[in-house]
mmCIF file of the N, C-alpha and C atoms, coordinates in Angstrom:
data_MODEL
# 
_entry.id   MODEL 
# 
loop_
_atom_site.group_PDB 
_atom_site.id 
_atom_site.type_symbol 
_atom_site.label_atom_id 
_atom_site.label_alt_id 
_atom_site.label_comp_id 
_atom_site.label_asym_id 
_atom_site.label_entity_id 
_atom_site.label_seq_id 
_atom_site.pdbx_PDB_ins_code 
_atom_site.Cartn_x 
_atom_site.Cartn_y 
_atom_site.Cartn_z 
_atom_site.occupancy 
_atom_site.B_iso_or_equiv 
_atom_site.pdbx_formal_charge 
_atom_site.auth_seq_id 
_atom_site.auth_comp_id 
_atom_site.auth_asym_id 
_atom_site.auth_atom_id 
_atom_site.pdbx_PDB_model_num 
ATOM 1   N N  . MET A 1 1  ? 59.348 25.773 25.558  1.00 0.00 ? 1  MET A N  1 
ATOM 2   C CA . MET A 1 1  ? 60.196 25.334 24.471  1.00 0.00 ? 1  MET A CA 1 
ATOM 3   C C  . MET A 1 1  ? 60.566 26.534 23.601  1.00 0.00 ? 1  MET A C  1 
ATOM 4   N N  . GLN A 1 2  ? 61.799 26.578 23.214  1.00 0.00 ? 2  GLN A N  1 
ATOM 5   C CA . GLN A 1 2  ? 62.305 27.706 22.432  1.00 0.00 ? 2  GLN A CA 1 
ATOM 6   C C  . GLN A 1 2  ? 62.060 27.468 20.947  1.00 0.00 ? 2  GLN A C  1 
ATOM 7   N N  . ASP A 1 3  ? 61.571 28.499 20.262  1.00 0.00 ? 3  ASP A N  1 
ATOM 8   C CA . ASP A 1 3  ? 61.334 28.391 18.821  1.00 0.00 ? 3  ASP A CA 1 
ATOM 9   C C  . ASP A 1 3  ? 62.663 28.411 18.080  1.00 0.00 ? 3  ASP A C  1 
ATOM 10  N N  . ILE A 1 4  ? 62.735 27.581 17.063  1.00 0.00 ? 4  ILE A N  1 
ATOM 11  C CA . ILE A 1 4  ? 63.931 27.555 16.223  1.00 0.00 ? 4  ILE A CA 1 
ATOM 12  C C  . ILE A 1 4  ? 63.704 28.508 15.062  1.00 0.00 ? 4  ILE A C  1 
ATOM 13  N N  . VAL A 1 5  ? 64.563 29.484 14.939  1.00 0.00 ? 5  VAL A N  1 
ATOM 14  C CA . VAL A 1 5  ? 64.468 30.463 13.855  1.00 0.00 ? 5  VAL A CA 1 
ATOM 15  C C  . VAL A 1 5  ? 65.526 30.121 12.830  1.00 0.00 ? 5  VAL A C  1 
ATOM 16  N N  . SER A 1 6  ? 65.100 30.054 11.605  1.00 0.00 ? 6  SER A N  1 
ATOM 17  C CA . SER A 1 6  ? 66.012 29.700 10.524  1.00 0.00 ? 6  SER A CA 1 
ATOM 18  C C  . SER A 1 6  ? 66.916 30.879 10.174  1.00 0.00 ? 6  SER A C  1 
ATOM 19  N N  . PRO A 1 7  ? 68.233 30.697 10.222  1.00 0.00 ? 7  PRO A N  1 
ATOM 20  C CA . PRO A 1 7  ? 69.126 31.783 9.821   1.00 0.00 ? 7  PRO A CA 1 
ATOM 21  C C  . PRO A 1 7  ? 69.174 31.963 8.308   1.00 0.00 ? 7  PRO A C  1 
ATOM 22  N N  . LEU A 1 8  ? 68.600 31.035 7.566   1.00 0.00 ? 8  LEU A N  1 
ATOM 23  C CA . LEU A 1 8  ? 68.650 31.094 6.105   1.00 0.00 ? 8  LEU A CA 1 
ATOM 24  C C  . LEU A 1 8  ? 67.491 31.871 5.503   1.00 0.00 ? 8  LEU A C  1 
ATOM 25  N N  . GLN A 1 9  ? 66.519 32.212 6.308   1.00 0.00 ? 9  GLN A N  1 
ATOM 26  C CA . GLN A 1 9  ? 65.279 32.751 5.776   1.00 0.00 ? 9  GLN A CA 1 
ATOM 27  C C  . GLN A 1 9  ? 65.454 34.042 4.984   1.00 0.00 ? 9  GLN A C  1 
ATOM 28  N N  . ASN A 1 10 ? 66.278 34.945 5.443   1.00 0.00 ? 10 ASN A N  1 
ATOM 29  C CA . ASN A 1 10 ? 66.432 36.224 4.761   1.00 0.00 ? 10 ASN A CA 1 
ATOM 30  C C  . ASN A 1 10 ? 67.775 36.357 4.066   1.00 0.00 ? 10 ASN A C  1 
ATOM 31  N N  . THR A 1 11 ? 68.418 35.251 3.786   1.00 0.00 ? 11 THR A N  1 
ATOM 32  C CA . THR A 1 11 ? 69.714 35.293 3.140   1.00 0.00 ? 11 THR A CA 1 
ATOM 33  C C  . THR A 1 11 ? 69.556 35.596 1.657   1.00 0.00 ? 11 THR A C  1 
ATOM 34  N N  . SER A 1 12 ? 70.341 36.524 1.174   1.00 0.00 ? 12 SER A N  1 
ATOM 35  C CA . SER A 1 12 ? 70.343 36.843 -0.247  1.00 0.00 ? 12 SER A CA 1 
ATOM 36  C C  . SER A 1 12 ? 71.658 36.349 -0.831  1.00 0.00 ? 12 SER A C  1 
ATOM 37  N N  . TYR A 1 13 ? 71.585 35.355 -1.682  1.00 0.00 ? 13 TYR A N  1 
ATOM 38  C CA . TYR A 1 13 ? 72.790 34.786 -2.263  1.00 0.00 ? 13 TYR A CA 1 
ATOM 39  C C  . TYR A 1 13 ? 73.311 35.630 -3.418  1.00 0.00 ? 13 TYR A C  1 
ATOM 40  N N  . THR A 1 14 ? 72.412 36.275 -4.117  1.00 0.00 ? 14 THR A N  1 
ATOM 41  C CA . THR A 1 14 ? 72.835 37.124 -5.220  1.00 0.00 ? 14 THR A CA 1 
ATOM 42  C C  . THR A 1 14 ? 73.227 38.513 -4.723  1.00 0.00 ? 14 THR A C  1 
ATOM 43  N N  . ASN A 1 15 ? 72.620 38.954 -3.616  1.00 0.00 ? 15 ASN A N  1 
ATOM 44  C CA . ASN A 1 15 ? 72.948 40.214 -2.960  1.00 0.00 ? 15 ASN A CA 1 
ATOM 45  C C  . ASN A 1 15 ? 72.829 41.409 -3.907  1.00 0.00 ? 15 ASN A C  1 
ATOM 46  N N  . LYS A 1 16 ? 71.881 41.343 -4.817  1.00 0.00 ? 16 LYS A N  1 
ATOM 47  C CA . LYS A 1 16 ? 71.657 42.441 -5.756  1.00 0.00 ? 16 LYS A CA 1 
ATOM 48  C C  . LYS A 1 16 ? 70.163 42.702 -5.848  1.00 0.00 ? 16 LYS A C  1 
ATOM 49  N N  . ASP A 1 17 ? 69.800 43.954 -5.701  1.00 0.00 ? 17 ASP A N  1 
ATOM 50  C CA . ASP A 1 17 ? 68.426 44.365 -5.908  1.00 0.00 ? 17 ASP A CA 1 
ATOM 51  C C  . ASP A 1 17 ? 68.423 45.556 -6.877  1.00 0.00 ? 17 ASP A C  1 
ATOM 52  N N  . PHE A 1 18 ? 67.235 46.092 -7.138  1.00 0.00 ? 18 PHE A N  1 
ATOM 53  C CA . PHE A 1 18 ? 67.119 47.172 -8.114  1.00 0.00 ? 18 PHE A CA 1 
ATOM 54  C C  . PHE A 1 18 ? 68.008 48.356 -7.745  1.00 0.00 ? 18 PHE A C  1 
ATOM 55  N N  . GLN A 1 19 ? 68.054 48.691 -6.452  1.00 0.00 ? 19 GLN A N  1 
ATOM 56  C CA . GLN A 1 19 ? 68.823 49.849 -5.999  1.00 0.00 ? 19 GLN A CA 1 
ATOM 57  C C  . GLN A 1 19 ? 70.325 49.684 -6.215  1.00 0.00 ? 19 GLN A C  1 
ATOM 58  N N  . ARG A 1 20 ? 70.799 48.461 -6.320  1.00 0.00 ? 20 ARG A N  1 
ATOM 59  C CA . ARG A 1 20 ? 72.228 48.218 -6.589  1.00 0.00 ? 20 ARG A CA 1 
ATOM 60  C C  . ARG A 1 20 ? 72.500 47.971 -8.070  1.00 0.00 ? 20 ARG A C  1 
ATOM 61  N N  . ILE A 1 21 ? 71.556 47.367 -8.759  1.00 0.00 ? 21 ILE A N  1 
ATOM 62  C CA . ILE A 1 21 ? 71.759 47.024 -10.177 1.00 0.00 ? 21 ILE A CA 1 
ATOM 63  C C  . ILE A 1 21 ? 71.676 48.263 -11.064 1.00 0.00 ? 21 ILE A C  1 
ATOM 64  N N  . TYR A 1 22 ? 70.700 49.137 -10.812 1.00 0.00 ? 22 TYR A N  1 
ATOM 65  C CA . TYR A 1 22 ? 70.488 50.300 -11.678 1.00 0.00 ? 22 TYR A CA 1 
ATOM 66  C C  . TYR A 1 22 ? 71.720 51.215 -11.769 1.00 0.00 ? 22 TYR A C  1 
ATOM 67  N N  . PRO A 1 23 ? 72.348 51.585 -10.649 1.00 0.00 ? 23 PRO A N  1 
ATOM 68  C CA . PRO A 1 23 ? 73.566 52.414 -10.781 1.00 0.00 ? 23 PRO A CA 1 
ATOM 69  C C  . PRO A 1 23 ? 74.705 51.691 -11.496 1.00 0.00 ? 23 PRO A C  1 
ATOM 70  N N  . GLU A 1 24 ? 74.795 50.383 -11.316 1.00 0.00 ? 24 GLU A N  1 
ATOM 71  C CA . GLU A 1 24 ? 75.828 49.623 -12.030 1.00 0.00 ? 24 GLU A CA 1 
ATOM 72  C C  . GLU A 1 24 ? 75.599 49.674 -13.530 1.00 0.00 ? 24 GLU A C  1 
ATOM 73  N N  . LEU A 1 25 ? 74.333 49.580 -13.949 1.00 0.00 ? 25 LEU A N  1 
ATOM 74  C CA . LEU A 1 25 ? 74.027 49.666 -15.379 1.00 0.00 ? 25 LEU A CA 1 
ATOM 75  C C  . LEU A 1 25 ? 74.326 51.061 -15.925 1.00 0.00 ? 25 LEU A C  1 
ATOM 76  N N  . LEU A 1 26 ? 74.037 52.087 -15.131 1.00 0.00 ? 26 LEU A N  1 
ATOM 77  C CA . LEU A 1 26 ? 74.362 53.455 -15.568 1.00 0.00 ? 26 LEU A CA 1 
ATOM 78  C C  . LEU A 1 26 ? 75.869 53.616 -15.762 1.00 0.00 ? 26 LEU A C  1 
ATOM 79  N N  . ASP A 1 27 ? 76.639 53.093 -14.825 1.00 0.00 ? 27 ASP A N  1 
ATOM 80  C CA . ASP A 1 27 ? 78.104 53.169 -14.948 1.00 0.00 ? 27 ASP A CA 1 
ATOM 81  C C  . ASP A 1 27 ? 78.606 52.359 -16.136 1.00 0.00 ? 27 ASP A C  1 
ATOM 82  N N  . LEU A 1 28 ? 77.968 51.224 -16.389 1.00 0.00 ? 28 LEU A N  1 
ATOM 83  C CA . LEU A 1 28 ? 78.368 50.388 -17.520 1.00 0.00 ? 28 LEU A CA 1 
ATOM 84  C C  . LEU A 1 28 ? 78.150 51.106 -18.846 1.00 0.00 ? 28 LEU A C  1 
ATOM 85  N N  . VAL A 1 29 ? 77.028 51.803 -18.974 1.00 0.00 ? 29 VAL A N  1 
ATOM 86  C CA . VAL A 1 29 ? 76.757 52.551 -20.208 1.00 0.00 ? 29 VAL A CA 1 
ATOM 87  C C  . VAL A 1 29 ? 77.812 53.635 -20.397 1.00 0.00 ? 29 VAL A C  1 
ATOM 88  N N  . LYS A 1 30 ? 78.192 54.312 -19.312 1.00 0.00 ? 30 LYS A N  1 
ATOM 89  C CA . LYS A 1 30 ? 79.220 55.360 -19.408 1.00 0.00 ? 30 LYS A CA 1 
ATOM 90  C C  . LYS A 1 30 ? 80.567 54.790 -19.835 1.00 0.00 ? 30 LYS A C  1 
ATOM 91  N N  . GLU A 1 31 ? 80.859 53.557 -19.407 1.00 0.00 ? 31 GLU A N  1 
ATOM 92  C CA . GLU A 1 31 ? 82.122 52.917 -19.801 1.00 0.00 ? 31 GLU A CA 1 
ATOM 93  C C  . GLU A 1 31 ? 82.100 52.465 -21.256 1.00 0.00 ? 31 GLU A C  1 
ATOM 94  N N  . LEU A 1 32 ? 80.931 52.044 -21.737 1.00 0.00 ? 32 LEU A N  1 
ATOM 95  C CA . LEU A 1 32 ? 80.836 51.502 -23.091 1.00 0.00 ? 32 LEU A CA 1 
ATOM 96  C C  . LEU A 1 32 ? 80.795 52.574 -24.176 1.00 0.00 ? 32 LEU A C  1 
ATOM 97  N N  . THR A 1 33 ? 80.223 53.728 -23.862 1.00 0.00 ? 33 THR A N  1 
ATOM 98  C CA . THR A 1 33 ? 80.103 54.757 -24.886 1.00 0.00 ? 33 THR A CA 1 
ATOM 99  C C  . THR A 1 33 ? 80.228 56.146 -24.269 1.00 0.00 ? 33 THR A C  1 
ATOM 100 N N  . ASN A 1 34 ? 80.707 57.070 -25.059 1.00 0.00 ? 34 ASN A N  1 
ATOM 101 C CA . ASN A 1 34 ? 80.756 58.460 -24.617 1.00 0.00 ? 34 ASN A CA 1 
ATOM 102 C C  . ASN A 1 34 ? 79.761 59.314 -25.392 1.00 0.00 ? 34 ASN A C  1 
ATOM 103 N N  . LYS A 1 35 ? 78.932 58.681 -26.214 1.00 0.00 ? 35 LYS A N  1 
ATOM 104 C CA . LYS A 1 35 ? 77.959 59.407 -27.024 1.00 0.00 ? 35 LYS A CA 1 
ATOM 105 C C  . LYS A 1 35 ? 76.671 59.700 -26.268 1.00 0.00 ? 35 LYS A C  1 
ATOM 106 N N  . TRP A 1 36 ? 76.401 58.948 -25.184 1.00 0.00 ? 36 TRP A N  1 
ATOM 107 C CA . TRP A 1 36 ? 75.149 59.111 -24.447 1.00 0.00 ? 36 TRP A CA 1 
ATOM 108 C C  . TRP A 1 36 ? 75.402 58.899 -22.966 1.00 0.00 ? 36 TRP A C  1 
ATOM 109 N N  . ASP A 1 37 ? 74.915 59.801 -22.153 1.00 0.00 ? 37 ASP A N  1 
ATOM 110 C CA . ASP A 1 37 ? 75.047 59.679 -20.707 1.00 0.00 ? 37 ASP A CA 1 
ATOM 111 C C  . ASP A 1 37 ? 73.643 59.600 -20.106 1.00 0.00 ? 37 ASP A C  1 
ATOM 112 N N  . PRO A 1 38 ? 73.225 58.408 -19.667 1.00 0.00 ? 38 PRO A N  1 
ATOM 113 C CA . PRO A 1 38 ? 71.860 58.270 -19.157 1.00 0.00 ? 38 PRO A CA 1 
ATOM 114 C C  . PRO A 1 38 ? 71.620 58.998 -17.842 1.00 0.00 ? 38 PRO A C  1 
ATOM 115 N N  . SER A 1 39 ? 72.669 59.317 -17.093 1.00 0.00 ? 39 SER A N  1 
ATOM 116 C CA . SER A 1 39 ? 72.476 59.987 -15.808 1.00 0.00 ? 39 SER A CA 1 
ATOM 117 C C  . SER A 1 39 ? 72.033 61.450 -15.978 1.00 0.00 ? 39 SER A C  1 
ATOM 118 N N  . ILE A 1 40 ? 72.291 62.034 -17.147 1.00 0.00 ? 40 ILE A N  1 
ATOM 119 C CA . ILE A 1 40 ? 71.841 63.410 -17.385 1.00 0.00 ? 40 ILE A CA 1 
ATOM 120 C C  . ILE A 1 40 ? 70.652 63.460 -18.337 1.00 0.00 ? 40 ILE A C  1 
ATOM 121 N N  . SER A 1 41 ? 70.165 62.309 -18.759 1.00 0.00 ? 41 SER A N  1 
ATOM 122 C CA . SER A 1 41 ? 69.010 62.248 -19.657 1.00 0.00 ? 41 SER A CA 1 
ATOM 123 C C  . SER A 1 41 ? 67.709 62.387 -18.874 1.00 0.00 ? 41 SER A C  1 
ATOM 124 N N  . ASN A 1 42 ? 66.655 62.650 -19.606 1.00 0.00 ? 42 ASN A N  1 
ATOM 125 C CA . ASN A 1 42 ? 65.327 62.760 -19.036 1.00 0.00 ? 42 ASN A CA 1 
ATOM 126 C C  . ASN A 1 42 ? 64.820 61.370 -18.633 1.00 0.00 ? 42 ASN A C  1 
ATOM 127 N N  . GLU A 1 43 ? 63.964 61.309 -17.615 1.00 0.00 ? 43 GLU A N  1 
ATOM 128 C CA . GLU A 1 43 ? 63.402 60.027 -17.157 1.00 0.00 ? 43 GLU A CA 1 
ATOM 129 C C  . GLU A 1 43 ? 62.565 59.341 -18.237 1.00 0.00 ? 43 GLU A C  1 
ATOM 130 N N  . SER A 1 44 ? 62.037 60.106 -19.174 1.00 0.00 ? 44 SER A N  1 
ATOM 131 C CA . SER A 1 44 ? 61.212 59.519 -20.224 1.00 0.00 ? 44 SER A CA 1 
ATOM 132 C C  . SER A 1 44 ? 62.027 59.101 -21.447 1.00 0.00 ? 44 SER A C  1 
ATOM 133 N N  . ASP A 1 45 ? 63.332 59.241 -21.390 1.00 0.00 ? 45 ASP A N  1 
ATOM 134 C CA . ASP A 1 45 ? 64.215 58.798 -22.469 1.00 0.00 ? 45 ASP A CA 1 
ATOM 135 C C  . ASP A 1 45 ? 64.069 57.284 -22.632 1.00 0.00 ? 45 ASP A C  1 
ATOM 136 N N  . PRO A 1 46 ? 63.829 56.806 -23.857 1.00 0.00 ? 46 PRO A N  1 
ATOM 137 C CA . PRO A 1 46 ? 63.657 55.362 -24.053 1.00 0.00 ? 46 PRO A CA 1 
ATOM 138 C C  . PRO A 1 46 ? 64.847 54.536 -23.569 1.00 0.00 ? 46 PRO A C  1 
ATOM 139 N N  . GLY A 1 47 ? 66.045 55.069 -23.680 1.00 0.00 ? 47 GLY A N  1 
ATOM 140 C CA . GLY A 1 47 ? 67.220 54.348 -23.200 1.00 0.00 ? 47 GLY A CA 1 
ATOM 141 C C  . GLY A 1 47 ? 67.202 54.168 -21.692 1.00 0.00 ? 47 GLY A C  1 
ATOM 142 N N  . VAL A 1 48 ? 66.809 55.225 -20.976 1.00 0.00 ? 48 VAL A N  1 
ATOM 143 C CA . VAL A 1 48 ? 66.720 55.156 -19.513 1.00 0.00 ? 48 VAL A CA 1 
ATOM 144 C C  . VAL A 1 48 ? 65.623 54.182 -19.110 1.00 0.00 ? 48 VAL A C  1 
ATOM 145 N N  . ILE A 1 49 ? 64.513 54.203 -19.824 1.00 0.00 ? 49 ILE A N  1 
ATOM 146 C CA . ILE A 1 49 ? 63.420 53.278 -19.532 1.00 0.00 ? 49 ILE A CA 1 
ATOM 147 C C  . ILE A 1 49 ? 63.875 51.833 -19.732 1.00 0.00 ? 49 ILE A C  1 
ATOM 148 N N  . LEU A 1 50 ? 64.634 51.569 -20.790 1.00 0.00 ? 50 LEU A N  1 
ATOM 149 C CA . LEU A 1 50 ? 65.128 50.210 -21.037 1.00 0.00 ? 50 LEU A CA 1 
ATOM 150 C C  . LEU A 1 50 ? 66.143 49.774 -19.980 1.00 0.00 ? 50 LEU A C  1 
ATOM 151 N N  . ILE A 1 51 ? 66.974 50.707 -19.519 1.00 0.00 ? 51 ILE A N  1 
ATOM 152 C CA . ILE A 1 51 ? 67.930 50.378 -18.455 1.00 0.00 ? 51 ILE A CA 1 
ATOM 153 C C  . ILE A 1 51 ? 67.177 50.025 -17.177 1.00 0.00 ? 51 ILE A C  1 
ATOM 154 N N  . LYS A 1 52 ? 66.151 50.814 -16.854 1.00 0.00 ? 52 LYS A N  1 
ATOM 155 C CA . LYS A 1 52 ? 65.354 50.527 -15.661 1.00 0.00 ? 52 LYS A CA 1 
ATOM 156 C C  . LYS A 1 52 ? 64.623 49.198 -15.798 1.00 0.00 ? 52 LYS A C  1 
ATOM 157 N N  . LEU A 1 53 ? 64.129 48.906 -16.990 1.00 0.00 ? 53 LEU A N  1 
ATOM 158 C CA . LEU A 1 53 ? 63.454 47.627 -17.224 1.00 0.00 ? 53 LEU A CA 1 
ATOM 159 C C  . LEU A 1 53 ? 64.418 46.461 -17.028 1.00 0.00 ? 53 LEU A C  1 
ATOM 160 N N  . ASN A 1 54 ? 65.627 46.594 -17.548 1.00 0.00 ? 54 ASN A N  1 
ATOM 161 C CA . ASN A 1 54 ? 66.631 45.539 -17.355 1.00 0.00 ? 54 ASN A CA 1 
ATOM 162 C C  . ASN A 1 54 ? 66.990 45.369 -15.883 1.00 0.00 ? 54 ASN A C  1 
ATOM 163 N N  . ALA A 1 55 ? 67.092 46.460 -15.144 1.00 0.00 ? 55 ALA A N  1 
ATOM 164 C CA . ALA A 1 55 ? 67.380 46.371 -13.713 1.00 0.00 ? 55 ALA A CA 1 
ATOM 165 C C  . ALA A 1 55 ? 66.235 45.708 -12.972 1.00 0.00 ? 55 ALA A C  1 
ATOM 166 N N  . LEU A 1 56 ? 65.009 46.007 -13.370 1.00 0.00 ? 56 LEU A N  1 
ATOM 167 C CA . LEU A 1 56 ? 63.834 45.397 -12.747 1.00 0.00 ? 56 LEU A CA 1 
ATOM 168 C C  . LEU A 1 56 ? 63.783 43.892 -13.024 1.00 0.00 ? 56 LEU A C  1 
ATOM 169 N N  . ILE A 1 57 ? 64.053 43.501 -14.249 1.00 0.00 ? 57 ILE A N  1 
ATOM 170 C CA . ILE A 1 57 ? 64.062 42.080 -14.607 1.00 0.00 ? 57 ILE A CA 1 
ATOM 171 C C  . ILE A 1 57 ? 65.171 41.343 -13.861 1.00 0.00 ? 57 ILE A C  1 
ATOM 172 N N  . ALA A 1 58 ? 66.337 41.952 -13.761 1.00 0.00 ? 58 ALA A N  1 
ATOM 173 C CA . ALA A 1 58 ? 67.447 41.333 -13.026 1.00 0.00 ? 58 ALA A CA 1 
ATOM 174 C C  . ALA A 1 58 ? 67.105 41.202 -11.545 1.00 0.00 ? 58 ALA A C  1 
ATOM 175 N N  . ASP A 1 59 ? 66.434 42.196 -10.974 1.00 0.00 ? 59 ASP A N  1 
ATOM 176 C CA . ASP A 1 59 ? 66.012 42.129 -9.578  1.00 0.00 ? 59 ASP A CA 1 
ATOM 177 C C  . ASP A 1 59 ? 65.051 40.963 -9.363  1.00 0.00 ? 59 ASP A C  1 
ATOM 178 N N  . LYS A 1 60 ? 64.098 40.810 -10.254 1.00 0.00 ? 60 LYS A N  1 
ATOM 179 C CA . LYS A 1 60 ? 63.127 39.705 -10.148 1.00 0.00 ? 60 LYS A CA 1 
ATOM 180 C C  . LYS A 1 60 ? 63.818 38.352 -10.295 1.00 0.00 ? 60 LYS A C  1 
ATOM 181 N N  . CYS A 1 61 ? 64.748 38.244 -11.221 1.00 0.00 ? 61 CYS A N  1 
ATOM 182 C CA . CYS A 1 61 ? 65.495 36.987 -11.397 1.00 0.00 ? 61 CYS A CA 1 
ATOM 183 C C  . CYS A 1 61 ? 66.321 36.667 -10.149 1.00 0.00 ? 61 CYS A C  1 
ATOM 184 N N  . ASN A 1 62 ? 66.960 37.667 -9.575  1.00 0.00 ? 62 ASN A N  1 
ATOM 185 C CA . ASN A 1 62 ? 67.743 37.443 -8.358  1.00 0.00 ? 62 ASN A CA 1 
ATOM 186 C C  . ASN A 1 62 ? 66.859 37.027 -7.196  1.00 0.00 ? 62 ASN A C  1 
ATOM 187 N N  . TYR A 1 63 ? 65.657 37.594 -7.105  1.00 0.00 ? 63 TYR A N  1 
ATOM 188 C CA . TYR A 1 63 ? 64.709 37.197 -6.065  1.00 0.00 ? 63 TYR A CA 1 
ATOM 189 C C  . TYR A 1 63 ? 64.340 35.721 -6.231  1.00 0.00 ? 63 TYR A C  1 
ATOM 190 N N  . ASN A 1 64 ? 64.044 35.323 -7.470  1.00 0.00 ? 64 ASN A N  1 
ATOM 191 C CA . ASN A 1 64 ? 63.678 33.924 -7.723  1.00 0.00 ? 64 ASN A CA 1 
ATOM 192 C C  . ASN A 1 64 ? 64.850 32.983 -7.448  1.00 0.00 ? 64 ASN A C  1 
ATOM 193 N N  . ILE A 1 65 ? 66.052 33.391 -7.773  1.00 0.00 ? 65 ILE A N  1 
ATOM 194 C CA . ILE A 1 65 ? 67.229 32.564 -7.480  1.00 0.00 ? 65 ILE A CA 1 
ATOM 195 C C  . ILE A 1 65 ? 67.362 32.372 -5.976  1.00 0.00 ? 65 ILE A C  1 
ATOM 196 N N  . ASP A 1 66 ? 67.206 33.453 -5.211  1.00 0.00 ? 66 ASP A N  1 
ATOM 197 C CA . ASP A 1 66 ? 67.302 33.353 -3.754  1.00 0.00 ? 66 ASP A CA 1 
ATOM 198 C C  . ASP A 1 66 ? 66.241 32.416 -3.189  1.00 0.00 ? 66 ASP A C  1 
ATOM 199 N N  . LYS A 1 67 ? 65.017 32.532 -3.669  1.00 0.00 ? 67 LYS A N  1 
ATOM 200 C CA . LYS A 1 67 ? 63.939 31.676 -3.158  1.00 0.00 ? 67 LYS A CA 1 
ATOM 201 C C  . LYS A 1 67 ? 64.164 30.218 -3.536  1.00 0.00 ? 67 LYS A C  1 
ATOM 202 N N  . ASN A 1 68 ? 64.673 29.960 -4.742  1.00 0.00 ? 68 ASN A N  1 
ATOM 203 C CA . ASN A 1 68 ? 64.939 28.580 -5.146  1.00 0.00 ? 68 ASN A CA 1 
ATOM 204 C C  . ASN A 1 68 ? 66.066 27.954 -4.340  1.00 0.00 ? 68 ASN A C  1 
ATOM 205 N N  . VAL A 1 69 ? 67.077 28.726 -4.020  1.00 0.00 ? 69 VAL A N  1 
ATOM 206 C CA . VAL A 1 69 ? 68.182 28.216 -3.208  1.00 0.00 ? 69 VAL A CA 1 
ATOM 207 C C  . VAL A 1 69 ? 67.683 27.865 -1.810  1.00 0.00 ? 69 VAL A C  1 
ATOM 208 N N  . LEU A 1 70 ? 66.809 28.703 -1.252  1.00 0.00 ? 70 LEU A N  1 
ATOM 209 C CA . LEU A 1 70 ? 66.292 28.443 0.093   1.00 0.00 ? 70 LEU A CA 1 
ATOM 210 C C  . LEU A 1 70 ? 65.434 27.180 0.154   1.00 0.00 ? 70 LEU A C  1 
ATOM 211 N N  . GLU A 1 71 ? 64.901 26.758 -0.970  1.00 0.00 ? 71 GLU A N  1 
ATOM 212 C CA . GLU A 1 71 ? 64.099 25.524 -0.993  1.00 0.00 ? 71 GLU A CA 1 
ATOM 213 C C  . GLU A 1 71 ? 64.969 24.278 -0.824  1.00 0.00 ? 71 GLU A C  1 
ATOM 214 N N  . CYS A 1 72 ? 66.257 24.416 -0.917  1.00 0.00 ? 72 CYS A N  1 
ATOM 215 C CA . CYS A 1 72 ? 67.165 23.275 -0.770  1.00 0.00 ? 72 CYS A CA 1 
ATOM 216 C C  . CYS A 1 72 ? 67.480 22.958 0.691   1.00 0.00 ? 72 CYS A C  1 
ATOM 217 N N  . PHE A 1 73 ? 67.165 23.860 1.600   1.00 0.00 ? 73 PHE A N  1 
ATOM 218 C CA . PHE A 1 73 ? 67.520 23.674 3.001   1.00 0.00 ? 73 PHE A CA 1 
ATOM 219 C C  . PHE A 1 73 ? 66.271 23.330 3.816   1.00 0.00 ? 73 PHE A C  1 
ATOM 220 N N  . PRO A 1 74 ? 66.346 22.336 4.681   1.00 0.00 ? 74 PRO A N  1 
ATOM 221 C CA . PRO A 1 74 ? 65.166 21.898 5.434   1.00 0.00 ? 74 PRO A CA 1 
ATOM 222 C C  . PRO A 1 74 ? 64.540 22.983 6.319   1.00 0.00 ? 74 PRO A C  1 
ATOM 223 N N  . LEU A 1 75 ? 65.325 23.863 6.872   1.00 0.00 ? 75 LEU A N  1 
ATOM 224 C CA . LEU A 1 75 ? 64.771 24.875 7.772   1.00 0.00 ? 75 LEU A CA 1 
ATOM 225 C C  . LEU A 1 75 ? 64.075 26.023 7.049   1.00 0.00 ? 75 LEU A C  1 
ATOM 226 N N  . SER A 1 76 ? 64.333 26.185 5.767   1.00 0.00 ? 76 SER A N  1 
ATOM 227 C CA . SER A 1 76 ? 63.740 27.309 5.044   1.00 0.00 ? 76 SER A CA 1 
ATOM 228 C C  . SER A 1 76 ? 62.798 26.883 3.928   1.00 0.00 ? 76 SER A C  1 
ATOM 229 N N  . VAL A 1 77 ? 62.506 25.589 3.828   1.00 0.00 ? 77 VAL A N  1 
ATOM 230 C CA . VAL A 1 77 ? 61.636 25.102 2.762   1.00 0.00 ? 77 VAL A CA 1 
ATOM 231 C C  . VAL A 1 77 ? 60.198 25.619 2.978   1.00 0.00 ? 77 VAL A C  1 
ATOM 232 N N  . THR A 1 78 ? 59.536 26.012 1.897   1.00 0.00 ? 78 THR A N  1 
ATOM 233 C CA . THR A 1 78 ? 58.179 26.534 1.997   1.00 0.00 ? 78 THR A CA 1 
ATOM 234 C C  . THR A 1 78 ? 57.165 25.663 1.248   1.00 0.00 ? 78 THR A C  1 
ATOM 235 N N  . GLN A 1 79 ? 57.635 24.823 0.357   1.00 0.00 ? 79 GLN A N  1 
ATOM 236 C CA . GLN A 1 79 ? 56.735 23.979 -0.419  1.00 0.00 ? 79 GLN A CA 1 
ATOM 237 C C  . GLN A 1 79 ? 56.797 22.552 0.113   1.00 0.00 ? 79 GLN A C  1 
ATOM 238 N N  . THR A 1 80 ? 55.625 21.947 0.273   1.00 0.00 ? 80 THR A N  1 
ATOM 239 C CA . THR A 1 80 ? 55.522 20.612 0.849   1.00 0.00 ? 80 THR A CA 1 
ATOM 240 C C  . THR A 1 80 ? 56.253 19.576 0.014   1.00 0.00 ? 80 THR A C  1 
ATOM 241 N N  . LYS A 1 81 ? 56.155 19.643 -1.303  1.00 0.00 ? 81 LYS A N  1 
ATOM 242 C CA . LYS A 1 81 ? 56.816 18.646 -2.145  1.00 0.00 ? 81 LYS A CA 1 
ATOM 243 C C  . LYS A 1 81 ? 58.332 18.716 -2.025  1.00 0.00 ? 81 LYS A C  1 
ATOM 244 N N  . ASN A 1 82 ? 58.879 19.903 -1.755  1.00 0.00 ? 82 ASN A N  1 
ATOM 245 C CA . ASN A 1 82 ? 60.323 20.020 -1.557  1.00 0.00 ? 82 ASN A CA 1 
ATOM 246 C C  . ASN A 1 82 ? 60.742 19.492 -0.189  1.00 0.00 ? 82 ASN A C  1 
ATOM 247 N N  . ALA A 1 83 ? 59.841 19.571 0.768   1.00 0.00 ? 83 ALA A N  1 
ATOM 248 C CA . ALA A 1 83 ? 60.151 19.091 2.121   1.00 0.00 ? 83 ALA A CA 1 
ATOM 249 C C  . ALA A 1 83 ? 60.210 17.563 2.150   1.00 0.00 ? 83 ALA A C  1 
ATOM 250 N N  . ARG A 1 84 ? 59.488 16.928 1.264   1.00 0.00 ? 84 ARG A N  1 
ATOM 251 C CA . ARG A 1 84 ? 59.458 15.461 1.234   1.00 0.00 ? 84 ARG A CA 1 
ATOM 252 C C  . ARG A 1 84 ? 60.673 14.936 0.545   1.00 0.00 ? 84 ARG A C  1 
# 
């Protein structure tokens, strides 16, 4: 018997992770102001740290959104109460 593999298992609906969000935030700061450029700042600059923190939080939120969406489909459900 052939195993059924769910095509939904690794689908990313938000399609954004830290590696994609962080450069977008850097570009956004450059568009909003010309007084500070985070790409030439030191890694310990509080502004750069806050940008990285925001990118990390957005990555985690996107991960949770993807996992919650996958709980809606019978082939990718992981929690028993959602399967019922």
